[in-house]
PDB file of the backbone (N, CA, C, O) and the ligand in Angstrom, with CONECT records:
HET     ZN  A 101       1
ATOM      1  N   MET A   1      29.063-105.268  45.541  1.00  0.00           N
ATOM      2  CA  MET A   1      28.754-105.389  46.741  1.00  0.00           C
ATOM      3  C   MET A   1      27.274-106.046  46.874  1.00  0.00           C
ATOM      4  O   MET A   1      26.324-105.826  46.123  1.00  0.00           O
ATOM      5  N   PRO A   2      27.299-106.839  47.919  1.00  0.00           N
ATOM      6  CA  PRO A   2      25.894-107.573  47.955  1.00  0.00           C
ATOM      7  C   PRO A   2      24.930-106.686  48.610  1.00  0.00           C
ATOM      8  O   PRO A   2      25.286-105.774  49.357  1.00  0.00           O
ATOM      9  N   ARG A   3      23.574-106.981  48.301  1.00  0.00           N
ATOM     10  CA  ARG A   3      22.509-106.360  48.708  1.00  0.00           C
ATOM     11  C   ARG A   3      21.554-106.993  49.749  1.00  0.00           C
ATOM     12  O   ARG A   3      21.122-108.108  49.456  1.00  0.00           O
ATOM     13  N   TYR A   4      21.178-106.468  50.876  1.00  0.00           N
ATOM     14  CA  TYR A   4      20.574-107.022  51.973  1.00  0.00           C
ATOM     15  C   TYR A   4      19.184-106.338  52.191  1.00  0.00           C
ATOM     16  O   TYR A   4      19.030-105.117  52.239  1.00  0.00           O
ATOM     17  N   ASP A   5      18.276-107.189  52.306  1.00  0.00           N
ATOM     18  CA  ASP A   5      16.909-106.710  52.517  1.00  0.00           C
ATOM     19  C   ASP A   5      16.502-106.746  53.907  1.00  0.00           C
ATOM     20  O   ASP A   5      16.649-107.773  54.569  1.00  0.00           O
ATOM     21  N   PHE A   6      15.985-105.659  54.404  1.00  0.00           N
ATOM     22  CA  PHE A   6      15.594-105.388  55.657  1.00  0.00           C
ATOM     23  C   PHE A   6      14.194-105.323  55.763  1.00  0.00           C
ATOM     24  O   PHE A   6      13.525-105.214  54.736  1.00  0.00           O
ATOM     25  N   ARG A   7      13.624-105.379  56.947  1.00  0.00           N
ATOM     26  CA  ARG A   7      12.373-104.973  57.323  1.00  0.00           C
ATOM     27  C   ARG A   7      12.024-104.434  58.582  1.00  0.00           C
ATOM     28  O   ARG A   7      12.175-105.071  59.625  1.00  0.00           O
ATOM     29  N   CYS A   8      11.581-103.329  58.533  1.00  0.00           N
ATOM     30  CA  CYS A   8      11.340-102.669  59.811  1.00  0.00           C
ATOM     31  C   CYS A   8      10.013-102.966  60.552  1.00  0.00           C
ATOM     32  O   CYS A   8       8.902-102.783  60.056  1.00  0.00           O
ATOM     33  N   ARG A   9      10.261-103.465  61.845  1.00  0.00           N
ATOM     34  CA  ARG A   9       9.421-104.025  62.604  1.00  0.00           C
ATOM     35  C   ARG A   9       8.342-102.900  63.438  1.00  0.00           C
ATOM     36  O   ARG A   9       7.359-103.164  64.131  1.00  0.00           O
ATOM     37  N   SER A  10       8.876-101.703  63.114  1.00  0.00           N
ATOM     38  CA  SER A  10       8.229-100.704  63.680  1.00  0.00           C
ATOM     39  C   SER A  10       6.998-100.032  62.788  1.00  0.00           C
ATOM     40  O   SER A  10       5.913 -99.767  63.306  1.00  0.00           O
ATOM     41  N   CYS A  11       7.266 -99.808  61.507  1.00  0.00           N
ATOM     42  CA  CYS A  11       6.482 -99.485  60.495  1.00  0.00           C
ATOM     43  C   CYS A  11       6.095-100.337  59.329  1.00  0.00           C
ATOM     44  O   CYS A  11       5.176-100.060  58.558  1.00  0.00           O
ATOM     45  N   GLY A  12       7.076-101.691  59.233  1.00  0.00           N
ATOM     46  CA  GLY A  12       6.690-102.650  58.328  1.00  0.00           C
ATOM     47  C   GLY A  12       7.434-102.286  57.215  1.00  0.00           C
ATOM     48  O   GLY A  12       7.451-103.213  56.405  1.00  0.00           O
ATOM     49  N   ALA A  13       8.097-101.250  56.821  1.00  0.00           N
ATOM     50  CA  ALA A  13       8.603-100.956  55.612  1.00  0.00           C
ATOM     51  C   ALA A  13       9.828-101.909  55.350  1.00  0.00           C
ATOM     52  O   ALA A  13      10.610-102.141  56.272  1.00  0.00           O
ATOM     53  N   THR A  14       9.995-102.435  54.170  1.00  0.00           N
ATOM     54  CA  THR A  14      10.972-103.123  53.628  1.00  0.00           C
ATOM     55  C   THR A  14      12.040-102.092  52.924  1.00  0.00           C
ATOM     56  O   THR A  14      11.678-101.094  52.301  1.00  0.00           O
ATOM     57  N   PHE A  15      13.142-102.406  53.078  1.00  0.00           N
ATOM     58  CA  PHE A  15      14.221-101.447  52.386  1.00  0.00           C
ATOM     59  C   PHE A  15      15.636-102.524  52.398  1.00  0.00           C
ATOM     60  O   PHE A  15      15.957-103.430  53.167  1.00  0.00           O
ATOM     61  N   GLU A  16      16.215-102.014  51.301  1.00  0.00           N
ATOM     62  CA  GLU A  16      17.456-102.697  51.123  1.00  0.00           C
ATOM     63  C   GLU A  16      18.673-102.060  51.141  1.00  0.00           C
ATOM     64  O   GLU A  16      18.674-100.916  50.684  1.00  0.00           O
ATOM     65  N   LEU A  17      19.943-102.606  51.645  1.00  0.00           N
ATOM     66  CA  LEU A  17      21.012-101.707  51.719  1.00  0.00           C
ATOM     67  C   LEU A  17      22.069-102.476  51.152  1.00  0.00           C
ATOM     68  O   LEU A  17      22.123-103.701  51.266  1.00  0.00           O
ATOM     69  N   ARG A  18      22.974-101.739  50.498  1.00  0.00           N
ATOM     70  CA  ARG A  18      24.207-102.312  50.034  1.00  0.00           C
ATOM     71  C   ARG A  18      25.294-102.120  51.025  1.00  0.00           C
ATOM     72  O   ARG A  18      25.732-101.004  51.305  1.00  0.00           O
ATOM     73  N   ARG A  19      25.725-103.227  51.554  1.00  0.00           N
ATOM     74  CA  ARG A  19      26.867-103.247  52.471  1.00  0.00           C
ATOM     75  C   ARG A  19      27.906-104.459  52.187  1.00  0.00           C
ATOM     76  O   ARG A  19      27.716-105.398  51.414  1.00  0.00           O
ATOM     77  N   THR A  20      28.876-104.257  52.870  1.00  0.00           N
ATOM     78  CA  THR A  20      30.092-105.393  52.447  1.00  0.00           C
ATOM     79  C   THR A  20      29.449-106.586  53.500  1.00  0.00           C
ATOM     80  O   THR A  20      28.630-106.347  54.388  1.00  0.00           O
ATOM     81  N   MET A  21      30.002-107.869  53.190  1.00  0.00           N
ATOM     82  CA  MET A  21      29.532-109.115  53.984  1.00  0.00           C
ATOM     83  C   MET A  21      29.854-109.043  55.170  1.00  0.00           C
ATOM     84  O   MET A  21      29.251-109.718  56.005  1.00  0.00           O
ATOM     85  N   ALA A  22      30.943-108.156  55.541  1.00  0.00           N
ATOM     86  CA  ALA A  22      31.390-108.039  57.022  1.00  0.00           C
ATOM     87  C   ALA A  22      30.534-107.068  57.661  1.00  0.00           C
ATOM     88  O   ALA A  22      30.659-106.950  58.880  1.00  0.00           O
ATOM     89  N   GLN A  23      29.701-106.364  57.069  1.00  0.00           N
ATOM     90  CA  GLN A  23      28.591-105.678  57.719  1.00  0.00           C
ATOM     91  C   GLN A  23      27.475-106.137  57.840  1.00  0.00           C
ATOM     92  O   GLN A  23      26.689-105.530  58.567  1.00  0.00           O
ATOM     93  N   ALA A  24      27.008-107.479  57.101  1.00  0.00           N
ATOM     94  CA  ALA A  24      25.831-108.110  56.872  1.00  0.00           C
ATOM     95  C   ALA A  24      25.096-108.178  58.011  1.00  0.00           C
ATOM     96  O   ALA A  24      23.889-107.945  57.953  1.00  0.00           O
ATOM     97  N   ASN A  25      25.660-108.481  59.114  1.00  0.00           N
ATOM     98  CA  ASN A  25      24.915-108.623  60.577  1.00  0.00           C
ATOM     99  C   ASN A  25      24.743-107.504  61.398  1.00  0.00           C
ATOM    100  O   ASN A  25      24.080-107.544  62.434  1.00  0.00           O
ATOM    101  N   ASP A  26      25.399-106.360  60.916  1.00  0.00           N
ATOM    102  CA  ASP A  26      25.218-104.998  61.572  1.00  0.00           C
ATOM    103  C   ASP A  26      23.683-104.506  61.592  1.00  0.00           C
ATOM    104  O   ASP A  26      22.971-104.539  60.589  1.00  0.00           O
ATOM    105  N   PRO A  27      23.345-104.139  62.596  1.00  0.00           N
ATOM    106  CA  PRO A  27      21.974-103.436  62.665  1.00  0.00           C
ATOM    107  C   PRO A  27      21.914-102.442  61.466  1.00  0.00           C
ATOM    108  O   PRO A  27      22.854-101.745  61.085  1.00  0.00           O
ATOM    109  N   ALA A  28      20.478-102.490  60.854  1.00  0.00           N
ATOM    110  CA  ALA A  28      20.358-101.468  59.880  1.00  0.00           C
ATOM    111  C   ALA A  28      19.019-100.636  60.561  1.00  0.00           C
ATOM    112  O   ALA A  28      18.172-101.137  61.301  1.00  0.00           O
ATOM    113  N   VAL A  29      19.073 -99.417  60.156  1.00  0.00           N
ATOM    114  CA  VAL A  29      18.085 -98.326  60.516  1.00  0.00           C
ATOM    115  C   VAL A  29      17.190 -98.275  59.401  1.00  0.00           C
ATOM    116  O   VAL A  29      17.530 -98.206  58.220  1.00  0.00           O
ATOM    117  N   CYS A  30      16.133 -98.310  59.811  1.00  0.00           N
ATOM    118  CA  CYS A  30      14.840 -98.108  58.862  1.00  0.00           C
ATOM    119  C   CYS A  30      14.982 -96.598  58.234  1.00  0.00           C
ATOM    120  O   CYS A  30      15.360 -95.652  58.926  1.00  0.00           O
ATOM    121  N   PRO A  31      14.675 -96.488  56.995  1.00  0.00           N
ATOM    122  CA  PRO A  31      14.688 -95.209  56.477  1.00  0.00           C
ATOM    123  C   PRO A  31      13.883 -94.126  57.157  1.00  0.00           C
ATOM    124  O   PRO A  31      14.229 -92.945  57.107  1.00  0.00           O
ATOM    125  N   GLN A  32      12.774 -94.558  57.811  1.00  0.00           N
ATOM    126  CA  GLN A  32      12.063 -93.669  58.677  1.00  0.00           C
ATOM    127  C   GLN A  32      12.948 -93.402  60.131  1.00  0.00           C
ATOM    128  O   GLN A  32      12.597 -92.511  60.905  1.00  0.00           O
ATOM    129  N   GLY A  33      13.831 -94.055  60.339  1.00  0.00           N
ATOM    130  CA  GLY A  33      14.467 -93.857  61.536  1.00  0.00           C
ATOM    131  C   GLY A  33      14.276 -95.042  62.618  1.00  0.00           C
ATOM    132  O   GLY A  33      14.858 -94.963  63.700  1.00  0.00           O
ATOM    133  N   HIS A  34      13.599 -95.942  62.358  1.00  0.00           N
ATOM    134  CA  HIS A  34      13.351 -97.040  63.297  1.00  0.00           C
ATOM    135  C   HIS A  34      14.530 -97.866  63.505  1.00  0.00           C
ATOM    136  O   HIS A  34      15.203 -98.102  62.501  1.00  0.00           O
ATOM    137  N   PRO A  35      14.886 -98.321  64.557  1.00  0.00           N
ATOM    138  CA  PRO A  35      16.115 -98.967  64.788  1.00  0.00           C
ATOM    139  C   PRO A  35      15.748-100.686  64.765  1.00  0.00           C
ATOM    140  O   PRO A  35      16.548-101.620  64.695  1.00  0.00           O
ATOM    141  N   ASP A  36      14.416-100.721  64.841  1.00  0.00           N
ATOM    142  CA  ASP A  36      14.129-102.206  65.161  1.00  0.00           C
ATOM    143  C   ASP A  36      13.701-102.826  63.815  1.00  0.00           C
ATOM    144  O   ASP A  36      12.554-102.867  63.372  1.00  0.00           O
ATOM    145  N   THR A  37      14.853-103.312  63.227  1.00  0.00           N
ATOM    146  CA  THR A  37      14.686-103.978  61.861  1.00  0.00           C
ATOM    147  C   THR A  37      15.416-105.431  61.976  1.00  0.00           C
ATOM    148  O   THR A  37      16.348-105.767  62.707  1.00  0.00           O
ATOM    149  N   VAL A  38      14.716-106.146  61.054  1.00  0.00           N
ATOM    150  CA  VAL A  38      15.213-107.316  60.879  1.00  0.00           C
ATOM    151  C   VAL A  38      15.759-107.740  59.519  1.00  0.00           C
ATOM    152  O   VAL A  38      15.015-107.473  58.575  1.00  0.00           O
ATOM    153  N   LYS A  39      16.858-108.321  59.243  1.00  0.00           N
ATOM    154  CA  LYS A  39      17.155-108.769  58.223  1.00  0.00           C
ATOM    155  C   LYS A  39      16.553-110.134  57.451  1.00  0.00           C
ATOM    156  O   LYS A  39      16.441-111.206  58.047  1.00  0.00           O
ATOM    157  N   LEU A  40      16.189-109.952  56.077  1.00  0.00           N
ATOM    158  CA  LEU A  40      15.358-110.872  55.524  1.00  0.00           C
ATOM    159  C   LEU A  40      16.471-111.712  54.828  1.00  0.00           C
ATOM    160  O   LEU A  40      17.557-111.320  54.399  1.00  0.00           O
ATOM    161  N   LEU A  41      15.981-112.852  54.822  1.00  0.00           N
ATOM    162  CA  LEU A  41      16.800-113.923  53.994  1.00  0.00           C
ATOM    163  C   LEU A  41      16.474-113.754  52.544  1.00  0.00           C
ATOM    164  O   LEU A  41      15.346-113.923  52.082  1.00  0.00           O
ATOM    165  N   SER A  42      17.744-113.340  51.716  1.00  0.00           N
ATOM    166  CA  SER A  42      17.441-113.122  50.419  1.00  0.00           C
ATOM    167  C   SER A  42      17.247-114.655  49.833  1.00  0.00           C
ATOM    168  O   SER A  42      17.601-115.676  50.422  1.00  0.00           O
ATOM    169  N   THR A  43      16.622-114.588  48.573  1.00  0.00           N
ATOM    170  CA  THR A  43      16.549-115.862  47.982  1.00  0.00           C
ATOM    171  C   THR A  43      17.921-116.271  47.176  1.00  0.00           C
ATOM    172  O   THR A  43      18.212-115.810  46.072  1.00  0.00           O
ATOM    173  N   VAL A  44      18.666-117.154  47.865  1.00  0.00           N
ATOM    174  CA  VAL A  44      19.820-117.442  47.218  1.00  0.00           C
ATOM    175  C   VAL A  44      19.493-118.888  46.738  1.00  0.00           C
ATOM    176  O   VAL A  44      18.888-119.725  47.408  1.00  0.00           O
ATOM    177  N   ALA A  45      20.015-119.067  45.395  1.00  0.00           N
ATOM    178  CA  ALA A  45      19.853-120.500  44.760  1.00  0.00           C
ATOM    179  C   ALA A  45      20.959-121.220  45.336  1.00  0.00           C
ATOM    180  O   ALA A  45      22.118-120.892  45.084  1.00  0.00           O
ATOM    181  N   VAL A  46      20.686-122.127  46.051  1.00  0.00           N
ATOM    182  CA  VAL A  46      21.893-122.928  46.555  1.00  0.00           C
ATOM    183  C   VAL A  46      21.656-124.344  46.005  1.00  0.00           C
ATOM    184  O   VAL A  46      20.658-125.005  46.293  1.00  0.00           O
ATOM    185  N   THR A  47      22.602-124.749  45.225  1.00  0.00           N
ATOM    186  CA  THR A  47      22.318-126.119  44.513  1.00  0.00           C
ATOM    187  C   THR A  47      23.719-126.868  45.069  1.00  0.00           C
ATOM    188  O   THR A  47      24.813-126.312  44.968  1.00  0.00           O
ATOM    189  N   GLY A  48      23.548-128.192  45.664  1.00  0.00           N
ATOM    190  CA  GLY A  48      24.590-128.841  46.005  1.00  0.00           C
ATOM    191  C   GLY A  48      24.078-130.269  46.078  1.00  0.00           C
ATOM    192  O   GLY A  48      22.896-130.607  46.023  1.00  0.00           O
ATOM    193  N   ALA A  49      25.121-131.045  46.209  1.00  0.00           N
ATOM    194  CA  ALA A  49      24.787-132.540  46.549  1.00  0.00           C
ATOM    195  C   ALA A  49      24.743-132.799  47.939  1.00  0.00           C
ATOM    196  O   ALA A  49      25.750-133.207  48.518  1.00  0.00           O
ATOM    197  N   ALA A  50      23.557-132.582  48.598  1.00  0.00           N
ATOM    198  CA  ALA A  50      23.463-132.737  50.121  1.00  0.00           C
ATOM    199  C   ALA A  50      23.178-134.011  50.462  1.00  0.00           C
ATOM    200  O   ALA A  50      23.510-134.313  51.608  1.00  0.00           O
ATOM    201  N   SER A  51      22.595-134.962  49.723  1.00  0.00           N
ATOM    202  CA  SER A  51      22.411-136.454  50.125  1.00  0.00           C
ATOM    203  C   SER A  51      23.528-136.985  50.062  1.00  0.00           C
ATOM    204  O   SER A  51      24.182-136.946  49.019  1.00  0.00           O
ATOM    205  N   GLY A  52      23.952-137.569  51.136  1.00  0.00           N
ATOM    206  CA  GLY A  52      25.093-138.663  51.130  1.00  0.00           C
ATOM    207  C   GLY A  52      24.458-140.002  50.819  1.00  0.00           C
ATOM    208  O   GLY A  52      23.451-140.515  51.308  1.00  0.00           O
ATOM    209  N   SER A  53      25.298-140.448  49.877  1.00  0.00           N
ATOM    210  CA  SER A  53      24.665-141.969  49.603  1.00  0.00           C
ATOM    211  C   SER A  53      25.599-143.030  49.939  1.00  0.00           C
ATOM    212  O   SER A  53      26.667-143.229  49.359  1.00  0.00           O
ATOM    213  N   ALA A  54      25.075-143.775  51.024  1.00  0.00           N
ATOM    214  CA  ALA A  54      26.000-144.865  51.539  1.00  0.00           C
ATOM    215  C   ALA A  54      25.850-146.201  50.462  1.00  0.00           C
ATOM    216  O   ALA A  54      24.868-146.942  50.410  1.00  0.00           O
ATOM    217  N   ALA A  55      26.946-146.295  49.718  1.00  0.00           N
ATOM    218  CA  ALA A  55      26.813-147.415  48.879  1.00  0.00           C
ATOM    219  C   ALA A  55      26.980-148.770  49.733  1.00  0.00           C
ATOM    220  O   ALA A  55      27.866-148.986  50.559  1.00  0.00           O
ATOM    221  N   PRO A  56      25.984-149.595  49.372  1.00  0.00           N
ATOM    222  CA  PRO A  56      26.036-150.942  50.204  1.00  0.00           C
ATOM    223  C   PRO A  56      27.191-151.724  49.741  1.00  0.00           C
ATOM    224  O   PRO A  56      27.504-151.818  48.554  1.00  0.00           O
ATOM    225  N   GLN A  57      27.825-152.292  50.735  1.00  0.00           N
ATOM    226  CA  GLN A  57      28.991-153.256  50.468  1.00  0.00           C
ATOM    227  C   GLN A  57      28.706-154.477  49.839  1.00  0.00           C
ATOM    228  O   GLN A  57      27.717-155.136  50.160  1.00  0.00           O
ATOM    229  N   PRO A  58      29.465-154.817  49.001  1.00  0.00           N
ATOM    230  CA  PRO A  58      29.145-156.193  48.169  1.00  0.00           C
ATOM    231  C   PRO A  58      29.398-157.276  49.105  1.00  0.00           C
ATOM    232  O   PRO A  58      30.433-157.328  49.769  1.00  0.00           O
ATOM    233  N   PRO A  59      28.522-158.095  49.166  1.00  0.00           N
ATOM    234  CA  PRO A  59      28.893-159.431  50.205  1.00  0.00           C
ATOM    235  C   PRO A  59      30.005-160.066  49.721  1.00  0.00           C
ATOM    236  O   PRO A  59      30.205-160.390  48.550  1.00  0.00           O
ATOM    237  N   SER A  60      30.700-160.229  50.639  1.00  0.00           N
ATOM    238  CA  SER A  60      32.132-160.894  50.586  1.00  0.00           C
ATOM    239  C   SER A  60      31.603-162.646  50.238  1.00  0.00           C
ATOM    240  O   SER A  60      30.832-163.309  50.933  1.00  0.00           O
ATOM    241  N   GLY A  61      32.255-163.056  49.037  1.00  0.00           N
ATOM    242  CA  GLY A  61      31.790-164.387  48.875  1.00  0.00           C
ATOM    243  C   GLY A  61      32.933-165.220  49.391  1.00  0.00           C
ATOM    244  O   GLY A  61      34.011-164.709  49.695  1.00  0.00           O
ATOM    245  N   GLY A  62      32.701-166.429  49.478  1.00  0.00           N
ATOM    246  CA  GLY A  62      33.593-167.388  49.691  1.00  0.00           C
ATOM    247  C   GLY A  62      34.739-167.516  48.863  1.00  0.00           C
ATOM    248  O   GLY A  62      34.508-167.721  47.671  1.00  0.00           O
ATOM    249  N   GLY A  63      35.985-167.437  49.247  1.00  0.00           N
ATOM    250  CA  GLY A  63      37.177-167.566  48.366  1.00  0.00           C
ATOM    251  C   GLY A  63      37.334-168.831  47.733  1.00  0.00           C
ATOM    252  O   GLY A  63      37.321-169.882  48.374  1.00  0.00           O
ATOM    253  N   GLY A  64      37.506-168.762  46.302  1.00  0.00           N
ATOM    254  CA  GLY A  64      37.642-169.901  45.573  1.00  0.00           C
ATOM    255  C   GLY A  64      38.927-170.273  45.861  1.00  0.00           C
ATOM    256  O   GLY A  64      39.641-169.766  46.726  1.00  0.00           O
ATOM    257  N   GLY A  65      39.284-171.417  44.912  1.00  0.00           N
ATOM    258  CA  GLY A  65      40.590-171.913  45.204  1.00  0.00           C
ATOM    259  C   GLY A  65      41.556-171.499  44.012  1.00  0.00           C
ATOM    260  O   GLY A  65      42.719-171.899  43.965  1.00  0.00           O
ATOM    261  N   CYS A  66      41.032-170.733  43.124  1.00  0.00           N
ATOM    262  CA  CYS A  66      41.844-170.321  41.839  1.00  0.00           C
ATOM    263  C   CYS A  66      42.859-169.615  42.183  1.00  0.00           C
ATOM    264  O   CYS A  66      43.999-170.079  42.164  1.00  0.00           O
ATOM    265  N   CYS A  67      42.521-168.123  42.625  1.00  0.00           N
ATOM    266  CA  CYS A  67      43.336-167.207  42.688  1.00  0.00           C
ATOM    267  C   CYS A  67      44.380-167.485  43.935  1.00  0.00           C
ATOM    268  O   CYS A  67      45.568-167.168  43.876  1.00  0.00           O
ATOM    269  N   GLY A  68      43.852-168.033  44.914  1.00  0.00           N
ATOM    270  CA  GLY A  68      44.804-168.193  45.923  1.00  0.00           C
ATOM    271  C   GLY A  68      46.074-168.753  45.711  1.00  0.00           C
ATOM    272  O   GLY A  68      46.993-168.194  46.310  1.00  0.00           O
ATOM    273  N   GLY A  69      46.334-169.646  45.060  1.00  0.00           N
ATOM    274  CA  GLY A  69      47.613-170.182  44.859  1.00  0.00           C
ATOM    275  C   GLY A  69      48.538-169.911  43.535  1.00  0.00           C
ATOM    276  O   GLY A  69      49.459-170.573  43.055  1.00  0.00           O
ATOM    277  N   GLY A  70      47.930-168.669  43.129  1.00  0.00           N
ATOM    278  CA  GLY A  70      48.953-167.921  42.056  1.00  0.00           C
ATOM    279  C   GLY A  70      48.551-168.415  40.588  1.00  0.00           C
ATOM    280  O   GLY A  70      49.165-167.989  39.610  1.00  0.00           O
ATOM    281  N   CYS A  71      47.517-169.315  40.470  1.00  0.00           N
ATOM    282  CA  CYS A  71      47.394-169.836  39.229  1.00  0.00           C
ATOM    283  C   CYS A  71      46.954-168.822  37.935  1.00  0.00           C
ATOM    284  O   CYS A  71      47.146-169.030  36.737  1.00  0.00           O
ATOM    285  N   CYS A  72      46.217-167.509  38.663  1.00  0.00           N
ATOM    286  CA  CYS A  72      45.783-166.645  37.703  1.00  0.00           C
ATOM    287  C   CYS A  72      46.792-165.615  37.556  1.00  0.00           C
ATOM    288  O   CYS A  72      46.317-164.610  37.029  1.00  0.00           O
ATOM    289  N   GLY A  73      47.678-165.549  37.762  1.00  0.00           N
ATOM    290  CA  GLY A  73      48.609-164.280  37.535  1.00  0.00           C
ATOM    291  C   GLY A  73      49.739-164.432  38.591  1.00  0.00           C
ATOM    292  O   GLY A  73      50.632-163.587  38.665  1.00  0.00           O
TER     293      GLY A  73
HETATM  294 ZN    ZN A 101      10.377 -98.179  60.270  1.00  0.00          ZN2+
END
């Protein structure tokens, strides 16, 4: 079960809760009983190929006379 970090905006305490992902966005209550808490973004190492590389198109050269007539194959 993943762990989520929360921070209380009333007393500034940080605490963590274990809850299912379905409950990740549910409001959490501070251990001191304050309902005004925010969920902290946990440090998740996300690695991925995010940069899309557009390969340059090769210039279309002028057709020669060789392969046009079937002499090469
Ligand atoms: Zn609190």
